[in-house]
C-alpha positions as CSV (number, residue, x, y, z in Angstrom):
1,M,-183.5,-87.4,8.7
2,R,-186.6,-87.8,10.2
3,P,-189.5,-86.6,8.4
4,N,-191.7,-83.2,8.5
5,I,-195.7,-83.3,9.7
6,V,-197.7,-81.3,9.0
7,L,-201.4,-82.1,10.6
8,M,-204.1,-80.2,9.4
9,I,-207.5,-79.6,10.7
10,A,-210.0,-78.0,9.0
11,D,-213.5,-77.7,10.8
12,D,-216.9,-77.3,8.5
13,I,-215.1,-78.2,5.4
14,P,-216.7,-80.4,3.1
15,R,-214.8,-82.4,1.4
16,N,-216.1,-81.4,-2.0
17,M,-214.9,-78.0,-1.4
18,L,-211.4,-79.2,-1.3
19,G,-209.8,-79.3,-5.5
20,A,-207.4,-82.3,-3.8
21,Y,-211.3,-84.1,-3.3
22,G,-212.8,-83.1,-7.0
23,A,-214.1,-79.4,-6.4
24,E,-213.0,-77.6,-9.7
25,H,-213.7,-74.1,-8.9
26,G,-209.6,-73.4,-7.7
27,L,-210.6,-72.3,-4.2
28,S,-207.6,-74.2,-2.1
29,P,-204.3,-74.1,-4.6
30,H,-202.1,-74.5,-1.5
31,L,-204.0,-77.2,0.6
32,D,-204.8,-79.0,-3.1
33,G,-200.7,-79.0,-3.3
34,L,-200.0,-80.1,0.0
35,A,-202.5,-82.8,-1.2
36,R,-200.2,-83.6,-4.0
37,D,-197.3,-83.3,-2.4
38,G,-198.4,-85.4,0.4
39,L,-201.0,-87.6,2.6
40,K,-204.3,-87.0,1.9
41,F,-207.5,-89.3,3.9
42,D,-209.7,-91.1,1.5
43,R,-211.7,-92.8,4.5
44,A,-211.5,-90.8,7.9
45,Y,-213.8,-91.6,10.9
46,T,-214.4,-89.2,14.0
47,T,-214.8,-90.8,17.7
48,A,-217.9,-88.0,18.3
49,P,-219.5,-85.9,16.2
50,L,-218.6,-82.3,17.9
51,C,-215.6,-80.7,16.5
52,T,-214.0,-80.3,20.3
53,P,-214.3,-83.9,22.1
54,S,-212.9,-85.2,18.4
55,R,-210.2,-83.1,18.3
56,F,-209.3,-84.0,21.9
57,S,-209.2,-87.8,20.6
58,L,-206.8,-87.2,17.4
59,L,-204.8,-85.4,19.7
60,T,-204.4,-87.6,22.9
61,G,-205.3,-91.2,21.2
62,R,-207.9,-91.4,23.9
63,Y,-212.3,-91.5,23.8
64,A,-212.8,-87.5,25.5
65,S,-214.4,-89.3,27.6
66,N,-211.8,-90.6,29.3
67,A,-210.3,-86.9,29.6
68,S,-209.3,-85.6,33.1
69,S,-211.6,-82.1,32.8
70,I,-214.1,-84.7,32.2
71,T,-213.6,-87.2,34.9
72,A,-213.5,-84.7,37.5
73,H,-216.9,-84.3,36.7
74,R,-218.4,-87.6,36.8
75,P,-221.2,-88.1,37.2
76,W,-222.0,-85.7,35.2
77,N,-219.6,-86.6,32.3
78,L,-221.2,-85.4,29.5
79,V,-218.9,-85.0,26.7
80,G,-219.5,-81.4,24.9
81,F,-217.7,-78.7,24.4
82,N,-216.5,-79.1,27.8
83,T,-214.2,-81.6,26.9
84,F,-210.1,-80.1,27.0
85,L,-206.5,-80.7,27.6
86,T,-205.4,-79.9,31.2
87,G,-202.0,-80.5,30.2
88,T,-202.0,-84.0,32.2
89,E,-202.7,-85.7,28.9
90,P,-199.6,-86.8,27.1
91,T,-201.1,-85.7,23.4
92,I,-199.3,-86.8,20.3
93,A,-196.7,-83.2,20.4
94,H,-195.6,-84.5,23.2
95,R,-194.9,-88.3,22.2
96,L,-193.1,-86.2,18.8
97,Q,-190.3,-84.2,21.1
98,R,-189.7,-87.1,22.8
99,A,-188.8,-88.9,19.5
100,G,-186.7,-85.8,18.5
């Protein structure tokens, strides 16, 4: 049986606001339950300081500076909010779908 995978990205939520990481206010009971019953990360690193290129890297496994949305604009290939999926980059969703 193949596992169920839920990939949740929560931008701009400090870890100390979630009960799964020690907050005691009780504002995130469902997220805390998912963390308790599933997997949570105690260390995480990002490939970029902005949310859009970080999400691109997470979904594709590639640095955002290599995104086709960026490389099409060389030599001004500044990584920022202009990083987006063009449909040419395979994502984790494509790979999981191919795996069934």
